[in-house]
C-alpha positions as CSV (number, residue, x, y, z in Angstrom):
1,X,35.1,80.7,72.8
2,X,33.7,79.5,69.1
3,X,36.2,76.4,69.4
4,X,34.1,75.6,73.0
5,X,30.6,75.3,71.2
6,X,32.0,73.4,68.5
7,X,33.2,70.9,70.6
8,X,29.7,70.9,72.8
9,X,27.9,70.8,69.4
10,X,29.9,68.0,68.4
11,X,29.7,66.5,71.1
12,X,25.6,66.7,71.5
13,X,25.9,65.4,67.9
14,X,27.4,62.3,68.5
15,X,25.1,61.8,71.6
16,X,22.5,62.0,69.2
17,X,24.1,59.5,66.7
18,X,24.3,56.8,69.3
19,X,20.8,57.4,70.4
20,X,19.5,56.9,67.6
21,X,21.7,53.1,66.5
22,X,20.4,52.6,69.9
23,X,17.2,52.1,68.7
24,X,17.4,51.0,65.4
25,X,14.2,49.0,65.3
26,X,14.2,45.8,62.7
27,X,11.8,42.9,61.9
28,X,12.3,39.2,63.0
29,X,11.2,36.0,61.3
30,X,9.2,35.4,63.5
31,X,6.7,38.5,63.1
32,X,8.2,40.6,65.1
33,X,10.1,43.5,65.8
34,X,13.2,44.4,67.7
35,X,15.1,46.8,68.9
36,X,18.2,45.3,69.1
37,X,20.7,47.4,70.3
38,X,18.7,48.2,73.5
39,X,20.0,45.9,75.9
40,X,17.4,45.9,78.6
41,X,19.3,45.0,81.5
42,X,22.0,42.4,79.5
43,X,25.7,43.2,79.9
44,X,25.7,42.9,75.9
45,X,23.9,42.6,72.6
46,X,25.7,40.0,70.0
47,X,24.6,40.0,66.7
48,X,25.6,37.0,64.2
49,X,25.9,38.5,60.6
50,X,24.6,35.6,58.4
51,X,23.5,34.2,55.0
52,X,20.7,31.9,54.9
53,X,22.4,29.9,51.9
54,X,26.3,30.7,52.8
55,X,27.6,27.3,53.3
56,X,30.6,29.0,56.3
57,X,27.5,29.9,58.1
58,X,25.3,26.6,57.8
59,X,28.7,25.0,59.0
60,X,28.5,27.5,62.4
61,X,25.2,26.5,63.3
62,X,25.8,24.4,65.7
63,X,28.4,26.5,67.5
64,X,26.8,29.6,67.7
65,X,23.9,27.2,69.2
66,X,25.6,26.4,72.0
67,X,27.6,29.2,72.5
68,X,24.2,31.3,72.8
69,X,23.4,28.4,75.6
70,X,26.5,29.4,77.6
71,X,26.3,32.7,77.5
72,X,22.7,33.7,77.0
73,X,22.8,32.2,81.0
74,X,25.1,34.8,81.7
75,X,23.2,37.6,80.9
76,X,23.8,38.3,77.2
77,X,21.4,38.6,74.4
78,X,22.3,36.7,71.1
79,X,20.7,38.0,67.4
80,X,21.0,36.1,64.1
81,X,20.9,39.4,61.3
82,X,20.2,38.1,57.9
83,X,21.9,40.1,55.6
84,X,19.9,38.6,52.4
85,X,18.0,42.0,51.4
86,X,15.3,39.8,49.0
87,X,14.8,36.7,52.0
88,X,11.6,36.6,53.4
89,X,10.9,36.5,57.1
90,X,9.0,33.0,56.2
91,X,12.2,31.6,54.8
92,X,14.4,33.1,57.4
93,X,12.3,30.9,59.8
94,X,12.1,27.5,58.2
95,X,16.3,28.2,58.1
96,X,16.4,29.7,61.6
97,X,14.5,26.0,62.5
98,X,16.2,24.2,60.4
99,X,19.5,25.0,61.4
100,X,18.7,24.4,65.6
101,X,19.2,28.9,65.6
102,X,17.6,29.0,69.2
103,X,18.1,32.9,68.7
104,X,15.5,35.4,67.3
105,X,16.5,36.3,64.0
106,X,16.4,39.7,62.5
107,X,15.9,40.9,58.7
108,X,18.0,43.7,57.3
109,X,17.2,44.5,54.6
110,X,19.4,47.6,54.3
111,X,22.5,46.2,56.2
112,X,22.0,48.8,58.5
113,X,23.4,47.0,62.0
114,X,26.7,45.9,59.3
115,X,27.1,48.5,58.0
116,X,27.2,50.3,62.0
117,X,28.7,47.7,63.5
118,X,31.6,47.5,60.4
119,X,30.6,43.5,59.0
120,X,31.9,42.4,55.4
121,X,31.1,39.1,55.8
122,X,29.3,36.0,57.3
123,X,29.4,35.0,59.5
124,X,31.0,37.7,61.8
125,X,29.9,38.6,65.1
126,X,29.7,42.0,66.8
127,X,29.5,42.2,70.7
128,X,27.8,45.9,71.1
129,X,27.0,47.7,74.8
130,X,25.6,50.6,76.2
131,X,25.8,53.8,73.5
132,X,26.0,51.1,70.3
133,X,29.7,50.7,71.5
134,X,30.6,47.5,69.0
135,X,32.7,46.2,72.0
136,X,34.4,43.4,69.6
137,X,33.5,42.6,65.8
138,X,35.3,39.4,64.6
139,X,35.0,36.1,63.5
140,X,33.5,33.2,65.5
141,X,36.5,31.2,66.0
142,X,39.4,30.1,63.5
143,X,37.8,26.9,61.8
144,X,38.2,28.3,58.6
145,X,41.8,29.0,57.4
146,X,40.7,30.1,54.1
147,X,38.0,29.3,51.6
148,X,38.1,25.8,51.2
149,X,40.6,25.4,54.2
150,X,38.8,24.1,56.9
151,X,40.6,23.0,60.3
152,X,38.9,19.2,62.1
153,X,37.9,22.1,64.9
154,X,38.9,25.1,65.9
155,X,42.3,25.9,68.1
156,X,41.9,29.8,68.7
157,X,38.3,30.9,70.2
158,X,37.6,34.4,69.6
159,X,34.4,35.1,70.5
160,X,33.9,33.3,73.1
161,X,37.7,34.9,74.2
162,X,35.5,38.2,74.1
163,X,32.2,37.0,76.2
164,X,34.2,35.9,78.9
165,X,36.6,39.6,78.7
166,X,32.5,41.2,78.1
167,X,31.2,38.9,80.9
168,X,33.5,40.2,83.7
169,X,33.8,43.7,82.4
170,X,37.3,43.9,80.9
171,X,37.9,45.4,77.1
172,X,37.6,42.0,74.7
173,X,40.2,41.3,73.1
174,X,40.2,42.3,69.1
175,X,39.8,39.2,66.8
176,X,42.8,37.1,65.8
177,X,42.7,37.3,62.3
178,X,39.8,37.9,59.7
179,X,36.5,36.7,59.5
180,X,36.3,33.7,56.4
181,X,32.9,33.5,54.6
182,X,30.2,34.4,52.6
183,X,30.4,38.8,51.6
184,X,28.1,40.8,53.0
185,X,26.0,43.1,50.4
186,X,26.6,46.5,51.4
187,X,25.6,49.3,49.7
188,X,27.6,52.0,51.2
């Protein structure tokens, strides 16, 4: 009997944790507040972890925007999650305009989303579904083989493959390799 009671309490604890994760509220660069894990009818939320001064992130800005343009129409919501704890909203907004990033830009100085998703570098993407379940976490593609080793063009498009799978109601395939980029300043 005690085992069953313990299991029920554990399950309710997990459900409460998911509910609190889904209610996570962050400030956006435009001055509003957002709950990025509340899907509001979207298939999933796509979080792109980003550092405004990371050259690898800024190289990816056009591809991030192309992906957003294509997959937002398929029912996904996109967020750029700025991971620099010292970045001010006005600077994040200016950066987004400079690099043509049109989705909501979130400020996450405590990197709560990165911790929740397990992200450690920028740019790294996460697709988050119902109950804040991480469906995919990994690289956008294989444009960067390693630091200082950039291909002429990507040959594997990991994030697009994951988005296609989720759009079809299938499990997202794992990333084909580690994301290459700048470290997220995580305090664990």
